[in-house]
N, C-alpha and C positions, 0 to 999 in steps of 0.2 A: 504494500500500500504506500509506504513511504517513497519508494522509488518512482511510483507513478506520479505522485505529487511533485517530486523534484523535477522530473522531466517536464511536466506541464508548467511549472514555475519558470523554468528556463525559457520555454517557448513564449510565455507571457511577457517576460522581461525583454526579450529580443523584439517582440512585436511592439512593445511600448516605446522602445527607442526609435523605431522606424516610422510610427504613425501615431498621432495624437487623437485617438478615438475616445469618445465618451465612455466612462467606466460605469458598469452597473454591478452592484454587489447584491447577489440574491441569496436567499436561504429560507429555510434550512435545505441543505442538499438532499435530505432524505424525503422531502415532499414528493408526493406522487406525480405532480405536474412538473417537477424541476427540469427534467431533460427537455420537454417540449418548450418550456419557457426559455431555457438557455438557447435552444436552436432558433427560436423566433427572434431573440435579441441579436444573436450572431448574424443571422441572415439579413438583419436590418442595419448592420454595420457597427454594432456596439462591441466593446471589449467587456467580457463577462468574467466575474470572479464570484466564488460561492463560499459561504460559511457553512461548516458541517459540524455535527456533534463529534467530539473527540472519541475515537475508538469505535465509531459506528460505521459499518459498511453501507454503501449506497451505490446505485447504478451510476449516478452522476460522477463518481470518482473515476469511472472508466472512460469518461468522455475526453476526446482530444481537443475540445473547444473551450474548456473551462479549467481554472485553477481552483482547487478546494483547500480552504484554510480551516483548521480545526479550532473550535472554541468549546468551553466547558458546557456540557448539556444542562439546560435549565431544570431538568429533572433531578439533577444532583445539587446545584447551587445557583440560584437565580442571580445573586450579586456577582459571582465570578463569571457567569455567562455574559452579563451586561458589560462587565469590565473587559473581558476578552474581545467582545464585539467592538467596543469603543477603541481598544488598542489596534485592532485590525483596520478600522476605518481611518484612524490617525495615520497609520503606515501607508494606506492607499491614497491619502490626501496629500502626501508629500509631492512637491512640484517636479516629479520625475517623468510626468506624462504630458508635458506641454500645457496647453490651455484646455485640456479635456475636462468635462464636467463629471461629477460623481453623483450617482443615483442609488439609493438604498431601496431594495424591492423585496418585501416579505412575501414568502410563498405559502405559508401555512399559518394557522391561528396562533401558534406559539411564537412564531416570528413576528406576527402583527403585534402581539403583546410586548415583545422585547423592543421592537423598533419604536413603538409609541412611547415607551419609557425613556427613550434617549432624547437629549436636548441637542438637536442637529445644529451644526454650525457650518458656515461656508467652508468648502464648496458643496456640501451635501444637500440633496433634495430627497424627499421621501415619496416614493411611488406606491402609496398605500394609504389606507384610512388612518386618520389621526384625530386626537381630541374626541369630540362628540361622536364622530363617525366610527372611530375605533371602539368607543364604549358600546355603541350599538352593535357593532360586528362581534363583540365578545360577551354579549349579554342576551341570552335567549329570551328572558322574561321581557326585556325592553323590546325585542323584536316582535314578540307576540302582540304587545300593545300597539306598536306601530303598524303591524299588518292588519289588525282589526280596524284601525282608523282608516286604512287605505281601502277597505272593502273586502279583504281576504277572509275566507272562512278559516278559523283556527280551532283545533280541538281544545276542549275544556282542559285547563291546566291550573296548577297552584304551585307556589314556591314553598318548599319545605326545608326547614332547618332541624326538625326533630322527628322522631318516630311517631309521636302523637299526631303531628300534622299530616303525615302520610296516611295513617289509618283513618283519620277524619275524612280525608279526600275519598278514600275507598268506600267509606260508609255512605257518602253522598252520591258518588258516581259508580255505576255498575262496572264490573270487570269486562274485558281486560284493561289493564293500565300499563304505562311504560314509565320507568324511572330513569332519569339521565341528569347529568350535571347541569346546573343552571348556567354555568359559564364554560365555554369551550376550553379555557385554560384555568382550571382550578389550582389554587396555590395553598400551600400549608407548610409552616416551619421553614420558610425561606427557599422553597423549591416547588416546581410544578409537580402535581400528583396526577396519576391516572385514575379515571373513574369509569367503570364499564356502564353499559346500559342493561337494565333488567326489564323483561316483558313478563307480566304476571297475569295468569288466567284466573287465579282464585286466591283465597286468603292464605293458603299454605305456601304458595309460591311467593306471595308478597312478604310473608314473615321471613322466609329464607333470604330474600333480597335485602331486607332491612338488616338482618344479622350480618350480612356481608358488607353493607354500607357503613355501619357503625358511626353514622353521623359525621363522617369525615369532611364532607363538603356540602354546600347547599344543593338541593336537588329540585328539579322540576318533575312534578307528578302530573301525568297527562293521560287523557283518554287515548287508548291505543286504537289506531285506525289502520286497517290493511288496505293495500292497493298497489298501484304501479307508480314508481318514482318518475318525476319529470323535472326539468330545469329550464329556467329562463335566464338568458345572459345578455349583457349589453355594456355599453360605455356611456356613463353619465357626463355630459358636458354642459357648459353654460347655455348652449343653444338647445338642449334637450338630449334625449337618449338616442344614440346611434348604434349601428352594428347589432341589431336585434338577432338573436338566434335561440333555438330551443333544442332539447333532446328528451328522449324517453328511454328509460332503462329497459333493456331486454332481459337482462339477468343481473342479479347482485352477486358479488363474491360469496357472501353469506346470506342465504335466503331469509335469515332472521332479521337482517337489516345491516347494510354496509354500503360502501361505494360500489358502483357498477363494475361488472366484468365485461359487459357488452352493452352498447347503447346505439340508438339510431337518431339522426338529426330530424327535427320537425319544425314546422313553421309555428310562430307564436300567434295565438288568437288575439283579436282586437280587445276582447274582454280582459285577458291577462295583461295585455299591454297597458290598458287604462289603469288597472289596479297597481301595476308595477310603477307606472309613472307617478301616481299619487304617493306611493311609499318612498320612492327615491327623492322626489321633490320635497316632501315633508321632512325628510331626514337631512336635506341639504347635502346629499351624497355627490361625490365627484369620482370619476374613474370607473374602472371595471367593477362588475358585480355579478353575483349569481344568486338567484332565488330558487331554493329547492322546494318542490311541491310534491303532493301525493294525490293521485286520482283514485278514488275508491271504486268499488264494484258498481255503484249506481252512477258513476260518472262525475261525482262532485269532487272539486279540486280543493285540497287543504294546504295551507301554508305550513312549511316545515322549518325553514331557517333562511337567513340571509348570510351570504359569504362575501367578504370584501377582499378576497385574495384569489389567485388562480385556482381553478377547480380541477378535480381529478380527471375529468374528461376533456382536458385541453387538447388532447390529440385529435378528437373529433372536430373541434372548432378549427384547428389548423388544417385538417384535411379538406375543409371547405374554403380555405383561403382567408380565414378570419384570424388575423394575427393580433389577438388581444394583448399579449404581453408587450410586444413592440409598440402598439398603439398606446398602451398605458404609460410607457416611458416617454413617448413623444408628447403626450398631453401634459405630463409632469414638467417637461422641459419648456413647453410652450402651450399654455391653456387655449390659445387661439388656433392650435394646429387642426388641420382637417383629417387627422388620423381616424380611419375607420368610417369616414363620412360616405364613401362611395361603395361600401361593402354590401354583399348579398349572400345570404345563407343558401345552402343546397339541401333541401329535405330529402330523406331517404337513404343517406349514407350511413353505413354501419361501421363502428370501430370497436375492436375487441382487445382485451388485455390477456395475453396468453397465460401468464402466471396466475392471474385471478380466475381465468376460466378453469384451470386445473384445480384450484382451490375450491371453486364452486362445486365441482364433482365430489371432492372430499367432504365438504359440508353436507351435501345431499345424502351421501352415504352415512355420515355420522348421525343425521337426524336432528329434529328440533329439540330445544331445551324447555319449551313451554307448551302447554296445551292450548294456548291462545293462537298458536300458529297452525291453523287448521288446513291451510292450502300448501303444505310442504310439497315441493316437486318430487316426482318419482324418478328413480335412476334411469328407467327404461325410456322415459320421455326426454330426460336431460341429455343423454349421450348422443342421440341423433342431432339435437340442436347444437351441441358443442362441436361435433365433427363436421357439420355442414358449413364449409367455408365457400362463400360465393365470390364471384368475380369482383364485385364492387366493395367487398369488405376490406378494411384497412386495420392496422394494428397500432396500439399504443407504443410510443418510444422506439419506433423503427426509423432508421436513417442509414442510408447506404454507406456514408463515409464515417459512421460512428457505430458500427455493429456491436462493439463491445458493450455499449449501453443496453441494447435490447437483450443480449444474452444475460448480462448481470442482473437486469431488472427481473427477468423470468426466474432466475435462481433465487435472488434475495426475497422475492415475493413469497415463493413457496417455503423457503427455509425459515424466514422470520415468522410466518404464520404457523407452521408446524411446530416450531420451537418457541412460540410466543411466551408461554408461561415461564419457561426457563430463562428467556431473555429478560 
């Protein structure tokens, strides 16, 4: 791993001396969308550097287009993580790259949290949510309130800090319910902590989930709705939202609820556009966004969450020519830029993640953890769907001049999920 980083660093320094390109610092390198984001930026002429968790493998470390610098993982020590990131930014801000500008671009929720906690100084700009927008992006309870005001349907939910509050909700609302962290980045004792999701079909499953939770972080207790995941994407500018696109999940890596392993592009309805506009305008949002939705069996669309950083299915957007990462940086550098103004989506394109498709099969074989999941897919129906690769299908993280990323991504996806508990 070290030799790979050293080789890339040599390439980076050589190119820095020969051309003063704007430098974009992205992270974390382990983010699902990281390779596609880097390629989008590189193809648009930017010099890309990444920050990665110390000692953590990732597909991006195998790319020939980026340098990866390690910082302390926020899961170990938040202050040290912030300190390491500041030190990296200071070193990159040294005048060794001519008049190049520097842009900080968070790729996941934990990076959004870290970057919003920094006091940026010249020459740095932040290509991500900050202040009130960052608070909204990192607080699901606030998102639900904003979504209701914009006209979205939101499943009944309550904020719970104690066991009594959870049981009180279950006494009022019928099962099934879902428990999840109220914040995408829960913190405790100076570090970021992990909090799983629990789907509970009855009182016994709820009691088991509460025992595992142990009141470690605030939870959202929410009515559980089953359906098909959808997404609405775009760029919010002073002139309005541009570069509209949408997708529908064909399969999730874990049928119980996770990111997609296969998705198809779709047009965004006028009704969803109107609600999205209200939400984005009311929030004063700028830049890229993703609104995650769930369409139930009756066709009703429910709001799930708002993401203010690159989303997992960025590969599908880029296969349509929608270069959201590059456009985000262009708008950060110049709010009057026409980035994304003349874009058009292409409905009907399918994009698949090979590692996640393999994991989908393993999860199907393993079976569901809750009786609430009544529509668990069968193996005999799943296998033909997985094996049927069509001519127009494309794949996550595939690039001919960077094939090491694709191979590493498949391997790490399977390895990290199979050995997740040990990790």
